[in-house]
N, C-alpha and C positions, 0 to 999 in steps of 0.2 A: 402700545402696550404689548408685551409678550407674556403669555401664561400657558399653563397646561390645562386642557379641558379634557376630562376623562382620559388622562394619561397621554394625551397627544399635545404637542406644542402648537400654539395658535398665535398668529400675529394679528393684532386688532388695531386698525388705523382709524382714528376718530377725526382726522383732518379731511377736508373736502378738497383734496389736491387733484388737479388734472394735468399737471406738468409732468410728462413722462420721466424725465431724469430725476426730478425732485422726489417723486413718489418712489421711484426705484431706489434712491438713496435711503429714504426712510424705511422701506421694506428691508433692504439689505442690512441696515443698521440694527433693526429689530431681530432679524435672523441671526445676526452676530451674537446677540445675547443668548440665543439658544445654543449655537455652535460652541461658544466660549464657556458655556456652563454657568452663566450668570443667573439663570432662571431655573426654578424648580416648581414642583406642584405646590409647595408651601410658600414659595417666594416669587411672585410674578415681578417683572420689571415694568414699572409704570413711569412714563415720561409725560408730564402734563403739557409741555409746550416745547416744540423743537427749537424755537427761537431763543428760549431762555438758556443761557450758557450753564452747563453743568460740568465742573472740572473733575468729576469723579473719574478714577482710572478706568472703570469699566466702560464709561462713555467714550473716552479717548480710544480705547481698544475697539469698541464697536464702530466708531467713525473710521478708524484705520482699516478695519475689515471691509466696510462698505466701499471705501475709496478704492482699495485693492481689487475688490470684486468688479466694480463698475468700470475701472480703468484697465482691467486685465493686468494688474500689478505694475503698470507703468508709473513711474515717479510723477506725481502731480507737479505741474509747472508752477513756479512762483509768479503770479500775475500782479501787476501794480497798475490797474486801470485808472484813467483820468475820469471816466464817466461810464454810463451803461453801454453806450455805443462802442467805446474803446474796449470794454470788457468783452462784448460780443465778438468784435474783430480779433482780439487777441486769442480768444477761445477757438475761433475758426482756424486761425493760423496753427495753433497747437493741435487741433483735430487733424489737419493735413500732415503735420510732422509725426504725430504719435499714433494716428489711427484710432483715437479715442473720441467718442461723441463730444462735440463742443458743449452741449448743455450739461453733460456729466462733469466736464471740467468746471463749468460755471458753478454747479451746485456743490462740488467738492470745495471750490474756492469760498463759496458762501458759508459753508459749515465751518471752515477754518477761520474766516474773518468775522462772521456774524452779520454780514451785510446782505440780508435776504432781500431787502427792497431793491438794491442795485442788481442782484442776480435775477429777480423776477423781471425787471425791466429789460435786462440783457437777453433773457430767453424769449421774451415777447418780440424783441427786435429780430431774433433769429426765426421767428414763427415756429418755435418748438415748445410752446407753452400749453398745448391742448392735446387731448387724446389718450391720456393714461387710463382713465376709467374704462373707456371702450376697449383698450388693449388688454387690460386685466380681465374684463368680462369675456373677451374672445378666447383668451388662454384658458380660463376656467371652463368655458363651454366645451373647448376642444379636449382638455386633459382631465376633467373631473367628472366622474360618473355619479351625478347627484341622485339618480333613481335608485341605485343599489347601495348608496351610502347609509350608514347608520342614522337613526333619528337625530342624534345630537349633531352630527355633521350637517345634515340637511337643515337643521335649525340655524346653524351658523351661516350656511350658504344663503339662506333666505335674507340674512341681514345685509347682503351686498346690494348695492344700487344696480338697478337694471338700466 
């Protein structure tokens, strides 16, 4: 969900995702709704389930924004994997060619095909399916001054997993 809290945009993720590239895609997608003007103080954008396909134009635009951001605007390769191992190998090949993280390629592929199960298995095969929560926490601790933050911001920060 993306909404405005006391005139500030906020991205709220209710998923328990720990796969770095998948969480990055979800966050980038939600940020896109802010950047593209889909959200206002009166109209938050709420997505109940990322796996349920939503053909709304704003969702396609947010997906395209997230893909461009995470792949540094490199055209996403068209992958036609035979199984999860093949998907992992093809994503690694593309990573070497394009300089784009293989798991970002996998999650971009998953979002366009809807095959999240195969993508999950492929990122596990690459051993790139853990550590997102730790990484987010490290960046927050490094870049966010919670002590001097307003009460409303501190309340939101307390919601984060430690």
